[in-house]
N, C-alpha and C positions, 0 to 999 in steps of 0.2 A: 504495498497499502506505500501511497508516497506520503512522503516527510509532511506533506503541509497537511496530510489527514490528520496530523499526529495532535490533536485539540486537545486539550487538559479539561478533562471535565473534575468541575470543582463542588462539591459540598459542601454546605456549611452545617457548624458544627451539627450532629445530630439531627439532620434530615433528615437522615435513612437508615434509620435505627428499629431493629425487633420491636425495641421497649414503643420507638417511639409511632412504629406502624400501627402498632396495638393500643396504643392508647394509655399505655400504662406508662406510670414515673418513673422517667431513666434513674430518680436518683436514690426511689425506695431500690430498683432494679440494682445499683451499685450496693446498697446496705448489707443484699442477702452474699451468703456465701457463696462462692461459687460453684462449691461442690452439691449445693441443692436448687440450683437455678440454671434453668437449661430448657431449651427449645428443641421440637420436632415436630416433621411431619407426617399427618396420615394422610395417606394417596390410598383412593379405594378405584376398582375398576376401570382400569384405563382400559382394557377390552377391546382391541385393535381390530373392527372388521364388526361390533355390533349394527354401527351405522354406518354412513359412506365411509368404506374405510383409507381415501385420504383422509377426509374430517376427523378420523379418529385417529391420525396418524398425526393430524398438526395440534388434536389438545392435547395430545402426549406432549410435543414438544414446548408447545405454548408449557404448561403444565411446569416441565423438568428447567425451562427458564426463569420462571417466575421463584420458583426453589432453589436453586441456585443465586438469585439475587437477594432472597429473603437469610442466606445463609444458615439456614437454622444449625443441630448439632448433626442430626442424622437424618432420613426418611424412615418411612416403614408404608411397603406395599403391601396392602391387604387383599392381596390374588385376583383375578382373573384380568392375566395379564395380555392375553387374544382371548378372542371368540372363537375360533377353531383353531387347536394349536396343530400348525403344522411350519413345514421349513422356514415360507416364507413369512407369515406372520412372527414367528420366537425370532429369526433374524433381525425384524427392522422394530420389535422391542428392544434386542438388544442394541440393535444401532444407534435406536435414540438415546439409550439408557448412559451409554458413553460415554456422554456427557453432563453428568450429572456431577457437582462437585464435592457434593457430601458424602458419606458415609453412608449406604443403604441398604436395608434389606427384604425380600420379599420372598411370599411364599403363594402357595398354588390358592386357583379356586376351582369351584368345579368346571368353568368353560377350560380350564388347564388342564384337564380330566376328561375330555369327552372323545376319545379316540375309542375302535370297537372290544379292544384291550386295553382295560382302567392299568393292569401289571404294564403294558406295554408305555401307555403314558405316562406313569410315574419313572419310568425307568429314564424314558428321554426326558423329564424334566431333571432328571438328578444329574445327566449325562451336562446337560446346559443349562445350569444356576444352580450346581451344588444339592444339599440337604434339603430334603421340602420341609421339614422344623432346626431350630435353632434357637440357641439362644445365646443375650449378652450381658453383662450387667454394665451401668451406666449411673454413676453417681448415687449409690444409693438402693437404685434399682434395677431389678434382673426384670428383662424382657425375654418371654419365653413366646416365641412365631411354633404354630404348628397346623397340620394340614387338616381340617376340618374335614377335609371329602374324607378320611377315611374315617371319620362318625358319620360320617352320611350316608355311606353309601360303604360299611366294613370289605376289608379284605385281609384273607384269612393269613394269620402271620402280622401282617405291616401291621395294621389298625393295633392288636394286642401290644405289639412290639413299640408304637408312640404313647399306647397310655400307659406305661411301663414306661414309657422316659420323661412321660410328662407329670407322673408320679412322683418319680426321683430328685426333679429339676426342681420341685415344690417342696419339697422335703430339705434339700437342700437350699435353697434358699432362705425358708424360715431358718436353718442351723446357722445361716450364716448371718441371720437377721437383716438380710435386706428387702426389698418391701417388692414382689410377683406382680409384675403386670403380666396379662395373656392376650395372644394378637392372633385372631383367625380369620377366614374368610368369613364362615358362617354366622353371623348373630347364636348364640344358645336357644335362644325366643324371639319371636317377633312381636307381639304384645302382652303374652303374660306367660310365668313359669308352670304353669301346667294345663296349655293350649296343645291341643293334639298336634300333631307333627305336621307340616306343611312345606312349602320350596323355597320360603323364607327359614327356615327354623333345622335346627337339629331333632332327631329322632329322641323320641320319651325318654326313654332308658339308656342312651349316650347322653341326654341333653343331665338327666338326673345324676347321672355320674359326674357330669363335668362341673357342673353347679355345685355338689358336696366338695370335691376337690376345691373349689374359689373358696366356699366357707370355707373349713376345716385349716387352709393354710394362706387365709388374707389374702386376697388377692385383691388388690385397688382399683386397678383397673380393667375392663375388656374392650378389647378395638375388635372393629371389624367391616367389612363392607357388604356386598353383596346385594344389598336393599335396594342399591340405586337410589334414594335417599336420608339424609336425616332419619335416622331412630335413636333414640337415648332412653333406660332405664336405670333405676336403682335398684340394686338386688342385691339385700342382708347391707355388707360394707361395701358391696361393690357397684363402680358406674361404667354403664353399659352402651358404650355411642358407636353406631352401623354411621361411616359419615358416606357424605356425599362423591357422586361417581365423577371422572374425568372425561365419560362417554357420554353418556345420557341419566337424569333422573329420568324419573315416570313420574314426580311430581310436577314437571316443567321447571326445579329449581337451577339454575345457573351452574354451569360446572365448575369443579370446583375440588378446593383441597382442606383439611382444617390443618390449622397450625396450632400448637399445644404450646403454651407453658407450664411445664412443673416450678413452683417454690417453695421449696421445704417440704411443710407436714399441710401446708394451705391447698385446699381441692383446688384440681387440675383446671384450668380455662383454655378456652380452645377459641378463635377465632374461625369462623368461614373465609376461605378466599378465594373469589373468581377467579376465573379465566380469562382476561383480556383475551378473547379469541381474535382472531383473524377474521375481520371483513374482508376479502377479495376485492379490490378492485378493477373490473376487465374495463381493457384488455389490459393484460400482466404480461411482462415474459415469464422463463423460464428459468434459470440462474444460468450464468453464462459466465465465466473468466473473464471474456473481454471488458465486463462491468466493471472489474478492479483492476483500472488503469487510467491514465490519464484526470484529466477534470471530472469524470462521470465516476471513478475510485471516490474521488475527495467527497462528493455531493452524497453518492451513496453511505459515505461515513458518518456525516452530517444528519442522513433520514433515519440510519441506525441508532444512531446518538438521542435523537429526538424521541425515537421511538422506545427508549432502554428507561430516558427520564419518564414519560407519560406514566409507564407501567410503575416505577417509583414512588411517583405521586398517586396514582390511583390506590396502593396499597398501602401505603400513609392516611389518607383519608378517607379509605375503606369504601372507595367511588366501584358505581355495577358499570358493568360494561357498556357501550355506548354513549357516556356521560362526554360533554363535549370540556375539550381541554384548552384551554385557549395559551398564546406565547406568553403573556403574563405571567400565567401559574409555573413553568417552566425556568423562569430565570435564576431562581437560584439555583437551582443544576446546574448552572455553567459560568465560567469563568469572565466577565464580563458580560453577564446574561446572555437568555437567545439569540441578543443579535450579533454574538461574538461567530455564530453556525452564517456562512456566507457561500452561498454555491459561485461558484468560478467560473459561471457560464451565464451568471446573471441573473437565473432563475429564484422564483419566490416561497416560501415554502409554507403548505399549507397543513397544519397540525392534525387535523382531524380527529377524529373523535375517539375514546381506549376502544381498542378492540378493530379501528382500521388504521393504515397506514399514515401515516404522515407520506404529503408528497411534493415535489419538486415543478413548478409550473416550467419547467426549462424538458423539451421531447429527450427522450432517451434515461430522466434522470428519474429512476420509477425501481420501487422497489421489488424483485421477485413476488414468485408464488410465496407464501412462507413454507407449506409443506415441504420444499425442496429441500433434502436435509441439509444442506451446504451451504444454505441462506440461515438456516436452524442456527448452525454452529457460531454462523458470523456475527447473528442479534443476542447468542447465549453467551460470547465473549464480551460485547457490548457492556454486555448485564453486567457482566461480573467486573468488569473494568471500573465499569460506574460504580459498582459497591464500593472497590478498594480505592476510589478516587487514586486514581493513576491515568495516567497519559494514554490513547487508543494508540496499540503499536503498529508501529510504520512496515 
């Protein structure tokens, strides 16, 4: 990229921090021990291919870009990575997730286990992603991720082995004095603990056994996906939250994910972060390396910076997709104000609404389709540099 594109993006102190984004006091956060104060993301059901395949690709790319900008401690992916598990869908999922800049942990959902032979599907999942259950410790908590599909449709040998592993993990957590958190794809129940089994919930016997373990070992929180809309319950001392999807929500709610804050012994807090989903302005070009040279490259870099700043502002102010953003709103994100971004060919910039690409009036200075992976990578990098208050790379 041309050196003239190396425009320093300057953030005012405190403009783009997790505390400010969520409206929590930066001072209060600073007074809390770092050992008990952290943030993580719960991302549910990217399910590539559930709707129009390219749109689902676009949604997951957008989620990754916004998560990278937030820079949480880690990301939990609550299953249904793809709609139909095959070489292409898994390859595309893995390609997008390579751009995640924070540690992430994923587990399978029912749609990741839908080949003719479930055992073959499970083996394929393990080949690509590692074990379908895992546990890790973080600042006094033990996050235990497990494969709820093995409870929904038991598999001889595998289901028993996982239940034994889960029990051992909970016993070890209690012995270590840490707080257990369960993460699965299915919630234990949808409406009531005593309800009959449904598509949304686990079988009654499996559910009762799981809830008994949760009560016995003091599980603090149970996070899941599967429902394609927000569902929250309180059972015994445990909060159960199924998050919104990034592919499609059945209640018409915007696509997005949950950003969680954990602060000592206080109840966990979460904020829904909507996806600023690309609204494609036609006609738009596909990604072409020739765009990254000369004056076109300089203008493209400017447009990507405007795009990154719009989303930073949107998450900071909790703005929904489609909100109109003015140039005045963005001035604090740039050294010298937004007027410091100038098209070298004398085009004029149009900011446009959240989820809609900024534009330049000069012919040919137009961002490509967002679901092109190369373009996604460039915008994700721009978002990362905005978060780190660094110059754009030459």
